[in-house]
N, C-alpha and C positions, 0 to 999 in steps of 0.2 A: 392626548399628547398633541401638541402643536407640531408644526413642521421645522419651526426653530430649534425646539428642544430635541426633537427626534433627530435632528442633522446634528446637533451638538453631541448627542450620545452616541451616534455612529461615528464621529470624528475622535471622540475619547476612546472608542474600542478599537478603532483602525490605529492609532497612535500607539496602544497598548500592546497590540500584536505586531507592530512594526519594529518596535526596541525590545520585545521580550525575547530574550535569549536564555534557553533551558539548559541545564547541565548535560552534557552529551557523553555517553558512555562508550568511549572510542573502542574499548577492547570487546564490547557486544556487537558493535559495528564490524569490526575486522572479523569476528566469528561468523557473523551472518554472511559477510560477503566473501569470506573464504570457504564455507560450508565445512568448517571442520567441526561443527557440533551438529549432531543428527538425533534428534530426539522423537523420530516418527516410530510409532508402534507398528508391529507386524499387522495389526487389525486395519489400522490406517492404510498401511500400503496395498494391503489385499482389496481394499473397496475400490482402489484405482488400477489394479493390475490389468482390468481388461482392455483398458485404453493405451497401456504402454507400447504394445507391439502392433497396434493398430495403424496402418500406414494410410487407410482410405480415408481419414478425416479430412474433410474439406471445409473451411470457415465458412459462414453464410454473411461475411461481411463484404463479399466479393474481392477481398485482397488474393485469393486464388485463382489465377488465369489457368484454363486447361489448352 
């Protein structure tokens, strides 16, 4: 594919993305933000329980300064 055709295709895709507006489920967004709907199973929570009370965690990205 030549550069002109490739650029035209990218422009078309970019334009479609720019003007695309999907339907938004505001009630689902509200539930997610307010945390009113919890569907975590005990098994999922138990998997991460060992980290819940661990205050010794230090991130490796350098954001923690001692």
